[in-house]
A tleap script that builds the chain and sets N, CA, C and O, in Angstrom:
source leaprc.protein.ff14SB
mol = sequence {
  NMET ASN ALA HIE GLY GLU GLU ALA PRO VAL
  THR VAL THR SER ASP PHE VAL ARG SER TYR
  VAL ILE THR GLY GLY ARG ARG LEU PRO THR
  ALA ASP ASP LEU SER LEU HIE THR LEU VAL
  THR LEU ALA PRO GLU ARG GLU LEU PRO LEU
  GLY ALA SER PRO GLU VAL ARG ALA ILE TRP
  ASP LEU CYS GLY GLY GLY TYR LEU SER VAL
  ALA GLU VAL ALA ALA HIE LEU SER LEU PRO
  VAL GLY VAL ALA ARG LEU LEU LEU THR ASP
  LEU PHE GLU GLN GLY HIE LEU LEU ARG ARG
  ALA ALA PRO PRO ARG ALA GLN SER VAL ASP
  ARG GLY ILE ILE GLU LYS VAL LEU HIE GLY
  LEU GLU SER LEU TYR CGLY
}
set mol.1.N position { -19.779 -3.165 5.672 }
set mol.1.CA position { -19.200 -2.840 4.421 }
set mol.1.C position { -17.816 -3.251 4.355 }
set mol.1.O position { -17.006 -3.195 5.280 }
set mol.2.N position { -17.576 -3.760 2.927 }
set mol.2.CA position { -16.129 -4.253 2.994 }
set mol.2.C position { -15.237 -3.151 2.370 }
set mol.2.O position { -15.679 -2.008 2.255 }
set mol.3.N position { -14.084 -3.452 1.996 }
set mol.3.CA position { -12.966 -2.499 1.527 }
set mol.3.C position { -13.213 -1.783 0.327 }
set mol.3.O position { -12.443 -0.876 0.008 }
set mol.4.N position { -14.304 -2.109 -0.461 }
set mol.4.CA position { -14.748 -1.678 -1.647 }
set mol.4.C position { -15.836 -0.794 -1.410 }
set mol.4.O position { -16.235 -0.183 -2.401 }
set mol.5.N position { -16.436 -0.574 -0.275 }
set mol.5.CA position { -17.560 0.266 -0.086 }
set mol.5.C position { -18.931 -0.504 -0.499 }
set mol.5.O position { -19.999 0.096 -0.618 }
set mol.6.N position { -18.789 -1.810 -0.691 }
set mol.6.CA position { -20.120 -2.514 -0.847 }
set mol.6.C position { -20.470 -3.321 0.409 }
set mol.6.O position { -19.633 -3.962 1.045 }
set mol.7.N position { -21.780 -3.240 0.717 }
set mol.7.CA position { -22.336 -4.087 1.996 }
set mol.7.C position { -22.037 -5.501 1.840 }
set mol.7.O position { -22.285 -6.026 0.754 }
set mol.8.N position { -21.570 -6.137 2.723 }
set mol.8.CA position { -21.150 -7.545 2.718 }
set mol.8.C position { -22.404 -8.431 2.993 }
set mol.8.O position { -23.205 -8.256 3.911 }
set mol.9.N position { -22.444 -9.457 2.003 }
set mol.9.CA position { -23.559 -10.456 2.249 }
set mol.9.C position { -23.932 -10.987 3.434 }
set mol.9.O position { -23.003 -11.291 4.181 }
set mol.10.N position { -25.349 -11.241 3.924 }
set mol.10.CA position { -25.720 -11.759 5.128 }
set mol.10.C position { -25.713 -13.272 4.877 }
set mol.10.O position { -26.347 -13.785 3.955 }
set mol.11.N position { -25.047 -13.879 5.649 }
set mol.11.CA position { -25.150 -15.560 5.685 }
set mol.11.C position { -26.160 -16.012 6.450 }
set mol.11.O position { -26.143 -15.788 7.660 }
set mol.12.N position { -27.109 -16.660 5.904 }
set mol.12.CA position { -28.445 -17.271 6.630 }
set mol.12.C position { -28.083 -18.651 6.365 }
set mol.12.O position { -27.986 -19.200 5.268 }
set mol.13.N position { -27.862 -19.228 7.743 }
set mol.13.CA position { -27.787 -20.741 8.054 }
set mol.13.C position { -28.915 -21.176 8.300 }
set mol.13.O position { -29.815 -20.405 8.635 }
set mol.14.N position { -29.129 -22.662 8.172 }
set mol.14.CA position { -30.231 -23.421 8.481 }
set mol.14.C position { -30.609 -23.280 9.913 }
set mol.14.O position { -31.724 -23.693 10.232 }
set mol.15.N position { -29.758 -22.698 10.919 }
set mol.15.CA position { -30.169 -22.608 12.114 }
set mol.15.C position { -31.057 -21.612 12.601 }
set mol.15.O position { -31.542 -21.537 13.731 }
set mol.16.N position { -31.254 -20.694 11.421 }
set mol.16.CA position { -31.619 -19.280 11.715 }
set mol.16.C position { -33.006 -19.285 10.914 }
set mol.16.O position { -33.117 -19.039 9.713 }
set mol.17.N position { -34.002 -19.598 11.762 }
set mol.17.CA position { -35.529 -19.509 11.341 }
set mol.17.C position { -36.399 -18.605 12.007 }
set mol.17.O position { -36.415 -18.703 13.234 }
set mol.18.N position { -37.167 -17.699 11.452 }
set mol.18.CA position { -37.792 -16.712 12.128 }
set mol.18.C position { -39.090 -17.551 13.003 }
set mol.18.O position { -39.554 -18.657 12.723 }
set mol.19.N position { -39.466 -16.694 14.065 }
set mol.19.CA position { -40.569 -17.458 14.754 }
set mol.19.C position { -41.894 -17.487 13.899 }
set mol.19.O position { -42.599 -18.459 14.170 }
set mol.20.N position { -42.313 -16.781 13.083 }
set mol.20.CA position { -43.475 -16.824 12.228 }
set mol.20.C position { -43.498 -17.986 11.341 }
set mol.20.O position { -44.532 -18.568 11.013 }
set mol.21.N position { -42.113 -18.354 10.902 }
set mol.21.CA position { -42.143 -19.492 9.968 }
set mol.21.C position { -42.406 -20.923 10.895 }
set mol.21.O position { -42.980 -21.895 10.406 }
set mol.22.N position { -41.964 -20.898 12.118 }
set mol.22.CA position { -42.262 -22.110 12.710 }
set mol.22.C position { -43.596 -22.225 13.472 }
set mol.22.O position { -44.025 -23.312 13.859 }
set mol.23.N position { -44.280 -20.972 13.686 }
set mol.23.CA position { -45.700 -20.965 14.256 }
set mol.23.C position { -46.733 -21.020 13.049 }
set mol.23.O position { -47.920 -21.267 13.257 }
set mol.24.N position { -46.288 -20.806 11.928 }
set mol.24.CA position { -47.119 -20.477 10.800 }
set mol.24.C position { -47.884 -19.339 10.694 }
set mol.24.O position { -48.968 -19.248 10.119 }
set mol.25.N position { -47.317 -18.532 11.233 }
set mol.25.CA position { -47.673 -17.068 11.414 }
set mol.25.C position { -49.033 -16.859 12.363 }
set mol.25.O position { -49.741 -15.853 12.319 }
set mol.26.N position { -49.222 -17.844 13.101 }
set mol.26.CA position { -50.357 -17.899 14.125 }
set mol.26.C position { -49.854 -16.719 15.331 }
set mol.26.O position { -48.664 -16.411 15.396 }
set mol.27.N position { -50.714 -16.204 16.113 }
set mol.27.CA position { -50.751 -15.484 17.261 }
set mol.27.C position { -50.144 -16.397 18.245 }
set mol.27.O position { -50.416 -17.597 18.289 }
set mol.28.N position { -49.081 -15.640 19.258 }
set mol.28.CA position { -48.601 -16.395 20.208 }
set mol.28.C position { -49.290 -16.351 21.320 }
set mol.28.O position { -49.825 -15.307 21.692 }
set mol.29.N position { -49.374 -17.585 22.056 }
set mol.29.CA position { -50.301 -17.408 23.372 }
set mol.29.C position { -49.729 -16.610 24.070 }
set mol.29.O position { -48.570 -16.232 23.899 }
set mol.30.N position { -50.700 -16.156 25.198 }
set mol.30.CA position { -50.213 -15.028 26.482 }
set mol.30.C position { -49.876 -15.913 27.564 }
set mol.30.O position { -50.303 -17.065 27.626 }
set mol.31.N position { -49.119 -15.393 28.415 }
set mol.31.CA position { -48.699 -15.913 29.619 }
set mol.31.C position { -49.540 -16.689 30.365 }
set mol.31.O position { -49.150 -17.606 31.088 }
set mol.32.N position { -50.682 -16.359 30.221 }
set mol.32.CA position { -51.895 -16.863 31.003 }
set mol.32.C position { -52.223 -18.436 30.509 }
set mol.32.O position { -52.439 -19.352 31.301 }
set mol.33.N position { -52.217 -18.566 29.087 }
set mol.33.CA position { -52.510 -19.829 28.580 }
set mol.33.C position { -51.503 -20.929 29.081 }
set mol.33.O position { -51.952 -22.067 29.217 }
set mol.34.N position { -50.216 -20.693 29.359 }
set mol.34.CA position { -49.256 -21.664 29.663 }
set mol.34.C position { -48.217 -21.058 30.286 }
set mol.34.O position { -47.347 -20.582 29.555 }
set mol.35.N position { -48.080 -20.948 31.623 }
set mol.35.CA position { -46.882 -20.143 32.134 }
set mol.35.C position { -45.445 -20.735 32.128 }
set mol.35.O position { -45.284 -21.915 31.820 }
set mol.36.N position { -44.557 -20.056 32.411 }
set mol.36.CA position { -42.979 -20.263 32.415 }
set mol.36.C position { -42.804 -21.739 32.992 }
set mol.36.O position { -42.126 -22.653 32.521 }
set mol.37.N position { -43.727 -21.725 34.326 }
set mol.37.CA position { -43.463 -22.871 35.428 }
set mol.37.C position { -44.355 -23.923 35.104 }
set mol.37.O position { -44.157 -24.930 35.785 }
set mol.38.N position { -45.282 -24.009 34.271 }
set mol.38.CA position { -46.016 -25.016 34.073 }
set mol.38.C position { -45.161 -26.233 33.443 }
set mol.38.O position { -44.412 -26.170 32.468 }
set mol.39.N position { -45.455 -27.345 34.236 }
set mol.39.CA position { -44.753 -28.807 33.713 }
set mol.39.C position { -45.381 -29.435 32.815 }
set mol.39.O position { -46.604 -29.568 32.840 }
set mol.40.N position { -44.498 -29.983 31.749 }
set mol.40.CA position { -45.216 -30.658 30.730 }
set mol.40.C position { -44.277 -32.125 30.308 }
set mol.40.O position { -43.047 -32.185 30.317 }
set mol.41.N position { -45.018 -33.007 30.026 }
set mol.41.CA position { -44.570 -34.271 29.500 }
set mol.41.C position { -45.431 -35.036 28.455 }
set mol.41.O position { -46.590 -34.647 28.313 }
set mol.42.N position { -45.001 -36.054 27.728 }
set mol.42.CA position { -45.685 -36.618 26.904 }
set mol.42.C position { -46.725 -37.504 27.541 }
set mol.42.O position { -46.475 -38.008 28.636 }
set mol.43.N position { -47.899 -37.735 26.923 }
set mol.43.CA position { -48.981 -38.528 27.493 }
set mol.43.C position { -48.550 -39.837 27.012 }
set mol.43.O position { -47.900 -39.920 25.970 }
set mol.44.N position { -48.886 -40.930 27.739 }
set mol.44.CA position { -48.592 -42.045 27.879 }
set mol.44.C position { -49.213 -42.789 26.382 }
set mol.44.O position { -50.341 -42.453 26.023 }
set mol.45.N position { -48.511 -43.691 25.637 }
set mol.45.CA position { -48.857 -44.443 24.730 }
set mol.45.C position { -49.196 -43.517 23.419 }
set mol.45.O position { -49.984 -43.893 22.551 }
set mol.46.N position { -48.540 -42.324 23.381 }
set mol.46.CA position { -48.832 -41.451 22.051 }
set mol.46.C position { -47.781 -41.763 20.952 }
set mol.46.O position { -46.719 -42.318 21.231 }
set mol.47.N position { -48.096 -41.408 19.765 }
set mol.47.CA position { -47.145 -41.547 18.800 }
set mol.47.C position { -46.778 -40.074 18.211 }
set mol.47.O position { -47.497 -39.092 18.393 }
set mol.48.N position { -45.836 -40.061 17.647 }
set mol.48.CA position { -45.481 -38.407 17.147 }
set mol.48.C position { -46.353 -38.273 15.851 }
set mol.48.O position { -46.306 -39.045 14.894 }
set mol.49.N position { -47.061 -37.301 15.959 }
set mol.49.CA position { -47.807 -36.761 14.814 }
set mol.49.C position { -47.259 -36.874 13.445 }
set mol.49.O position { -46.055 -36.675 13.279 }
set mol.50.N position { -48.115 -37.211 12.333 }
set mol.50.CA position { -47.629 -37.384 11.178 }
set mol.50.C position { -47.196 -35.871 10.555 }
set mol.50.O position { -47.960 -34.949 10.839 }
set mol.51.N position { -46.264 -35.629 9.897 }
set mol.51.CA position { -45.579 -34.574 9.472 }
set mol.51.C position { -45.311 -33.597 10.461 }
set mol.51.O position { -45.537 -32.397 10.299 }
set mol.52.N position { -44.769 -34.166 11.616 }
set mol.52.CA position { -44.221 -33.164 12.603 }
set mol.52.C position { -43.123 -32.382 12.011 }
set mol.52.O position { -42.291 -32.882 11.255 }
set mol.53.N position { -43.136 -30.958 12.422 }
set mol.53.CA position { -41.953 -30.284 12.319 }
set mol.53.C position { -40.655 -30.678 12.984 }
set mol.53.O position { -40.741 -31.536 13.863 }
set mol.54.N position { -39.479 -30.185 12.702 }
set mol.54.CA position { -38.330 -30.458 13.453 }
set mol.54.C position { -38.364 -30.147 14.956 }
set mol.54.O position { -37.944 -30.890 15.843 }
set mol.55.N position { -38.938 -28.913 15.112 }
set mol.55.CA position { -39.182 -28.364 16.546 }
set mol.55.C position { -40.122 -29.287 17.427 }
set mol.55.O position { -39.858 -29.491 18.612 }
set mol.56.N position { -41.367 -29.906 16.724 }
set mol.56.CA position { -42.213 -30.864 17.380 }
set mol.56.C position { -41.431 -32.098 17.603 }
set mol.56.O position { -41.638 -32.805 18.590 }
set mol.57.N position { -40.593 -32.358 16.768 }
set mol.57.CA position { -39.893 -33.819 17.002 }
set mol.57.C position { -38.815 -33.577 18.135 }
set mol.57.O position { -38.510 -34.430 18.969 }
set mol.58.N position { -38.209 -32.140 18.047 }
set mol.58.CA position { -37.334 -32.156 19.335 }
set mol.58.C position { -38.040 -31.961 20.695 }
set mol.58.O position { -37.483 -32.411 21.697 }
set mol.59.N position { -39.472 -31.190 20.826 }
set mol.59.CA position { -40.116 -31.320 21.858 }
set mol.59.C position { -40.485 -32.757 22.340 }
set mol.59.O position { -40.406 -33.146 23.505 }
set mol.60.N position { -40.903 -33.489 21.262 }
set mol.60.CA position { -41.254 -34.948 21.689 }
set mol.60.C position { -40.041 -35.696 22.346 }
set mol.60.O position { -40.158 -36.315 23.404 }
set mol.61.N position { -38.962 -35.604 21.700 }
set mol.61.CA position { -37.880 -36.345 22.144 }
set mol.61.C position { -37.395 -35.713 23.745 }
set mol.61.O position { -37.038 -36.425 24.684 }
set mol.62.N position { -37.481 -34.377 23.759 }
set mol.62.CA position { -37.090 -33.793 25.011 }
set mol.62.C position { -38.120 -34.224 26.144 }
set mol.62.O position { -37.665 -34.629 27.214 }
set mol.63.N position { -39.512 -34.150 25.941 }
set mol.63.CA position { -40.628 -34.317 27.176 }
set mol.63.C position { -40.749 -35.646 27.407 }
set mol.63.O position { -41.357 -36.008 28.414 }
set mol.64.N position { -40.089 -36.773 26.350 }
set mol.64.CA position { -40.298 -38.251 26.786 }
set mol.64.C position { -39.864 -38.727 28.073 }
set mol.64.O position { -40.316 -39.724 28.636 }
set mol.65.N position { -38.795 -37.823 28.593 }
set mol.65.CA position { -38.174 -38.282 29.728 }
set mol.65.C position { -38.636 -38.042 31.204 }
set mol.65.O position { -38.237 -38.491 32.278 }
set mol.66.N position { -39.556 -37.229 30.880 }
set mol.66.CA position { -40.384 -36.708 32.269 }
set mol.66.C position { -40.825 -35.323 32.082 }
set mol.66.O position { -40.797 -34.711 31.014 }
set mol.67.N position { -41.228 -34.890 33.190 }
set mol.67.CA position { -41.848 -33.698 33.205 }
set mol.67.C position { -40.618 -32.577 33.187 }
set mol.67.O position { -39.571 -32.797 33.797 }
set mol.68.N position { -40.851 -31.293 32.392 }
set mol.68.CA position { -39.998 -30.294 32.301 }
set mol.68.C position { -40.849 -28.957 32.173 }
set mol.68.O position { -41.922 -28.988 31.571 }
set mol.69.N position { -40.422 -27.912 32.678 }
set mol.69.CA position { -41.158 -26.589 32.629 }
set mol.69.C position { -41.033 -26.168 31.240 }
set mol.69.O position { -40.176 -26.575 30.457 }
set mol.70.N position { -41.950 -25.325 30.994 }
set mol.70.CA position { -42.119 -24.540 29.719 }
set mol.70.C position { -40.917 -23.770 29.530 }
set mol.70.O position { -40.492 -23.777 28.375 }
set mol.71.N position { -40.331 -23.174 30.293 }
set mol.71.CA position { -38.995 -22.604 30.212 }
set mol.71.C position { -37.698 -23.345 29.942 }
set mol.71.O position { -36.736 -22.899 29.318 }
set mol.72.N position { -37.803 -24.445 30.454 }
set mol.72.CA position { -36.738 -25.558 30.214 }
set mol.72.C position { -36.823 -25.886 28.918 }
set mol.72.O position { -35.833 -25.880 28.188 }
set mol.73.N position { -38.164 -26.242 28.463 }
set mol.73.CA position { -38.380 -26.702 26.959 }
set mol.73.C position { -37.776 -25.538 25.875 }
set mol.73.O position { -37.060 -25.822 24.915 }
set mol.74.N position { -38.140 -24.415 26.169 }
set mol.74.CA position { -37.708 -23.380 25.396 }
set mol.74.C position { -36.114 -23.056 25.379 }
set mol.74.O position { -35.532 -22.499 24.448 }
set mol.75.N position { -35.628 -23.427 26.365 }
set mol.75.CA position { -34.080 -22.978 26.777 }
set mol.75.C position { -33.309 -24.218 25.927 }
set mol.75.O position { -32.460 -24.008 25.060 }
set mol.76.N position { -33.744 -25.457 26.322 }
set mol.76.CA position { -33.059 -26.653 25.692 }
set mol.76.C position { -33.177 -26.444 24.092 }
set mol.76.O position { -32.186 -26.527 23.367 }
set mol.77.N position { -34.323 -26.199 23.663 }
set mol.77.CA position { -34.535 -25.861 22.230 }
set mol.77.C position { -33.917 -24.632 21.576 }
set mol.77.O position { -33.846 -24.527 20.352 }
set mol.78.N position { -33.525 -23.817 22.321 }
set mol.78.CA position { -33.169 -22.450 21.885 }
set mol.78.C position { -34.243 -21.756 21.029 }
set mol.78.O position { -33.934 -21.218 19.965 }
set mol.79.N position { -35.437 -21.769 21.470 }
set mol.79.CA position { -36.604 -21.206 20.872 }
set mol.79.C position { -37.218 -20.134 21.553 }
set mol.79.O position { -37.360 -20.432 22.739 }
set mol.80.N position { -37.701 -18.843 21.245 }
set mol.80.CA position { -38.485 -17.868 21.848 }
set mol.80.C position { -39.532 -18.731 23.021 }
set mol.80.O position { -39.996 -19.856 22.839 }
set mol.81.N position { -39.704 -18.022 24.014 }
set mol.81.CA position { -40.611 -18.830 24.891 }
set mol.81.C position { -42.095 -18.597 24.379 }
set mol.81.O position { -42.913 -19.468 24.676 }
set mol.82.N position { -42.471 -17.626 23.721 }
set mol.82.CA position { -43.813 -17.552 22.933 }
set mol.82.C position { -43.753 -18.616 21.932 }
set mol.82.O position { -44.748 -19.340 21.971 }
set mol.83.N position { -42.898 -18.923 21.059 }
set mol.83.CA position { -42.995 -20.012 20.269 }
set mol.83.C position { -42.991 -21.296 20.632 }
set mol.83.O position { -43.610 -22.121 19.960 }
set mol.84.N position { -42.298 -21.646 21.736 }
set mol.84.CA position { -42.389 -22.926 22.569 }
set mol.84.C position { -43.631 -22.948 23.280 }
set mol.84.O position { -44.067 -24.087 23.445 }
set mol.85.N position { -44.221 -22.161 23.677 }
set mol.85.CA position { -45.697 -22.038 24.490 }
set mol.85.C position { -46.588 -22.372 23.190 }
set mol.85.O position { -47.495 -23.168 23.431 }
set mol.86.N position { -46.520 -21.994 22.078 }
set mol.86.CA position { -47.350 -21.971 20.958 }
set mol.86.C position { -47.399 -23.646 20.725 }
set mol.86.O position { -48.474 -24.236 20.831 }
set mol.87.N position { -46.246 -24.309 20.424 }
set mol.87.CA position { -46.136 -25.709 19.966 }
set mol.87.C position { -46.476 -26.559 21.315 }
set mol.87.O position { -47.087 -27.623 21.218 }
set mol.88.N position { -46.108 -26.114 22.419 }
set mol.88.CA position { -46.802 -27.221 23.622 }
set mol.88.C position { -47.892 -27.007 23.800 }
set mol.88.O position { -48.430 -27.810 24.563 }
set mol.89.N position { -48.775 -25.899 23.248 }
set mol.89.CA position { -50.442 -25.529 23.457 }
set mol.89.C position { -50.974 -26.489 22.326 }
set mol.89.O position { -51.955 -27.200 22.543 }
set mol.90.N position { -50.318 -26.501 21.118 }
set mol.90.CA position { -50.926 -27.434 19.919 }
set mol.90.C position { -50.647 -28.886 20.446 }
set mol.90.O position { -51.467 -29.733 20.093 }
set mol.91.N position { -49.702 -29.256 21.169 }
set mol.91.CA position { -49.658 -30.788 21.420 }
set mol.91.C position { -50.649 -31.055 22.504 }
set mol.91.O position { -51.304 -32.088 22.372 }
set mol.92.N position { -50.860 -30.374 23.466 }
set mol.92.CA position { -51.620 -30.377 24.538 }
set mol.92.C position { -53.070 -30.530 24.029 }
set mol.92.O position { -53.763 -31.459 24.443 }
set mol.93.N position { -53.524 -29.664 23.168 }
set mol.93.CA position { -54.844 -29.705 22.664 }
set mol.93.C position { -55.053 -30.964 21.554 }
set mol.93.O position { -56.179 -31.234 21.135 }
set mol.94.N position { -54.000 -31.612 21.179 }
set mol.94.CA position { -54.051 -32.685 20.450 }
set mol.94.C position { -53.955 -33.990 21.186 }
set mol.94.O position { -53.807 -35.064 20.604 }
set mol.95.N position { -54.041 -33.860 22.437 }
set mol.95.CA position { -53.937 -34.932 23.523 }
set mol.95.C position { -52.329 -35.671 23.529 }
set mol.95.O position { -52.137 -36.857 23.797 }
set mol.96.N position { -51.404 -34.818 23.220 }
set mol.96.CA position { -50.120 -35.558 22.988 }
set mol.96.C position { -49.422 -35.095 24.279 }
set mol.96.O position { -48.403 -35.728 24.557 }
set mol.97.N position { -49.739 -34.226 25.017 }
set mol.97.CA position { -49.049 -33.618 26.266 }
set mol.97.C position { -49.899 -33.828 27.455 }
set mol.97.O position { -51.124 -33.860 27.336 }
set mol.98.N position { -49.317 -33.970 28.586 }
set mol.98.CA position { -49.825 -33.777 29.956 }
set mol.98.C position { -49.204 -32.629 30.483 }
set mol.98.O position { -48.040 -32.320 30.230 }
set mol.99.N position { -50.060 -31.911 31.304 }
set mol.99.CA position { -49.396 -30.798 32.045 }
set mol.99.C position { -49.779 -30.519 33.484 }
set mol.99.O position { -50.957 -30.671 33.806 }
set mol.100.N position { -48.976 -30.163 34.283 }
set mol.100.CA position { -49.238 -29.969 35.608 }
set mol.100.C position { -49.073 -28.655 36.082 }
set mol.100.O position { -48.063 -28.063 35.702 }
set mol.101.N position { -49.888 -28.054 36.863 }
set mol.101.CA position { -49.729 -26.723 37.312 }
set mol.101.C position { -48.373 -26.230 37.942 }
set mol.101.O position { -47.666 -27.075 38.491 }
set mol.102.N position { -47.954 -24.884 37.898 }
set mol.102.CA position { -46.587 -24.554 38.574 }
set mol.102.C position { -46.669 -25.073 40.020 }
set mol.102.O position { -47.718 -25.113 40.663 }
set mol.103.N position { -45.594 -25.427 40.422 }
set mol.103.CA position { -45.578 -25.790 41.958 }
set mol.103.C position { -45.853 -24.603 42.776 }
set mol.103.O position { -45.368 -23.562 42.332 }
set mol.104.N position { -46.510 -24.519 43.854 }
set mol.104.CA position { -46.719 -23.583 44.750 }
set mol.104.C position { -45.332 -22.670 45.285 }
set mol.104.O position { -44.260 -23.275 45.322 }
set mol.105.N position { -45.360 -21.578 45.593 }
set mol.105.CA position { -44.374 -20.832 45.799 }
set mol.105.C position { -43.924 -21.162 47.514 }
set mol.105.O position { -44.744 -21.386 48.404 }
set mol.106.N position { -42.713 -21.130 47.652 }
set mol.106.CA position { -42.127 -21.709 48.756 }
set mol.106.C position { -42.876 -20.788 49.948 }
set mol.106.O position { -43.308 -19.683 49.618 }
set mol.107.N position { -42.998 -21.162 51.078 }
set mol.107.CA position { -43.675 -20.578 52.285 }
set mol.107.C position { -42.540 -20.298 53.168 }
set mol.107.O position { -41.664 -21.133 53.392 }
set mol.108.N position { -42.558 -19.101 53.678 }
set mol.108.CA position { -41.350 -18.676 54.586 }
set mol.108.C position { -41.641 -19.464 56.067 }
set mol.108.O position { -42.721 -19.912 56.452 }
set mol.109.N position { -40.460 -19.487 56.703 }
set mol.109.CA position { -40.393 -20.421 58.091 }
set mol.109.C position { -40.151 -19.292 59.098 }
set mol.109.O position { -39.479 -18.281 58.897 }
set mol.110.N position { -40.796 -19.623 60.193 }
set mol.110.CA position { -40.547 -18.674 61.217 }
set mol.110.C position { -38.934 -18.982 61.666 }
set mol.110.O position { -38.564 -20.131 61.910 }
set mol.111.N position { -38.049 -17.845 61.739 }
set mol.111.CA position { -36.933 -18.111 62.094 }
set mol.111.C position { -36.691 -18.655 63.487 }
set mol.111.O position { -35.741 -19.419 63.657 }
set mol.112.N position { -37.475 -18.320 64.489 }
set mol.112.CA position { -37.413 -19.357 65.661 }
set mol.112.C position { -37.351 -20.701 65.525 }
set mol.112.O position { -36.549 -21.369 66.177 }
set mol.113.N position { -38.241 -21.252 64.613 }
set mol.113.CA position { -38.076 -22.649 64.250 }
set mol.113.C position { -37.237 -23.168 63.696 }
set mol.113.O position { -37.024 -24.347 63.979 }
set mol.114.N position { -36.368 -22.464 62.623 }
set mol.114.CA position { -35.105 -22.813 62.004 }
set mol.114.C position { -34.013 -22.818 63.070 }
set mol.114.O position { -33.097 -23.640 63.051 }
set mol.115.N position { -34.148 -21.828 64.041 }
set mol.115.CA position { -32.984 -21.699 65.061 }
set mol.115.C position { -33.239 -22.925 65.938 }
set mol.115.O position { -32.225 -23.525 66.294 }
set mol.116.N position { -34.318 -23.358 66.312 }
set mol.116.CA position { -34.435 -24.463 67.092 }
set mol.116.C position { -34.164 -25.787 66.557 }
set mol.116.O position { -33.629 -26.687 67.204 }
set mol.117.N position { -34.604 -25.882 65.197 }
set mol.117.CA position { -33.824 -27.010 64.504 }
set mol.117.C position { -32.258 -27.270 64.339 }
set mol.117.O position { -31.717 -28.372 64.243 }
set mol.118.N position { -31.702 -26.129 64.328 }
set mol.118.CA position { -30.268 -25.806 64.212 }
set mol.118.C position { -29.467 -26.226 65.473 }
set mol.118.O position { -28.417 -26.869 65.443 }
set mol.119.N position { -30.128 -25.760 66.635 }
set mol.119.CA position { -29.627 -26.150 67.995 }
set mol.119.C position { -29.875 -27.653 68.189 }
set mol.119.O position { -29.019 -28.420 68.629 }
set mol.120.N position { -31.023 -27.983 67.853 }
set mol.120.CA position { -31.183 -29.450 67.961 }
set mol.120.C position { -30.094 -30.548 67.099 }
set mol.120.O position { -29.728 -31.669 67.455 }
set mol.121.N position { -29.797 -29.908 66.056 }
set mol.121.CA position { -28.680 -30.674 65.611 }
set mol.121.C position { -27.502 -30.488 65.829 }
set mol.121.O position { -26.634 -31.292 65.488 }
set mol.122.N position { -27.258 -29.319 66.480 }
set mol.122.CA position { -25.832 -29.185 67.215 }
set mol.122.C position { -25.883 -30.014 68.494 }
set mol.122.O position { -24.827 -30.547 68.836 }
set mol.123.N position { -26.877 -30.179 69.185 }
set mol.123.CA position { -26.761 -30.821 70.340 }
set mol.123.C position { -26.635 -32.215 69.943 }
set mol.123.O position { -26.056 -32.928 70.763 }
set mol.124.N position { -27.137 -32.894 68.631 }
set mol.124.CA position { -26.923 -34.282 68.487 }
set mol.124.C position { -25.762 -34.521 67.768 }
set mol.124.O position { -25.167 -35.589 67.910 }
set mol.125.N position { -25.363 -33.652 67.008 }
set mol.125.CA position { -24.113 -33.991 66.166 }
set mol.125.C position { -22.711 -33.090 66.561 }
set mol.125.O position { -21.590 -33.435 66.186 }
set mol.126.N position { -22.970 -31.918 67.354 }
set mol.126.CA position { -22.237 -30.900 67.813 }
set mol.126.C position { -20.836 -31.072 67.990 }
set mol.126.O position { -20.148 -30.142 68.412 }
savepdb mol mol.pdb
quit
């Protein structure tokens, strides 16, 4: 409210676009469709789709440099993860993207092995 008791007008900039506008009102994919850790990149020798949205153009530029995770793409583009998943899924289904499974979780190593390696390094460089 301003000093006269009226509601202040809300300013909407071009940076503010609702998710349903970007996705065309479609249902967002589940986490099973494309996990946060899945790596994506552009398929070789592909051209930007005709009539690509600004978000698809940004994904195209970003993923042209190598593999990025779905989470990284969403963060770089300041998009909700669900929206990024939907756009990436569309590009994958059209054959524009390659994807790799998420890297496996790190395996824990026995503490005794790590201590032996540490002692070995200390004896060499100690």
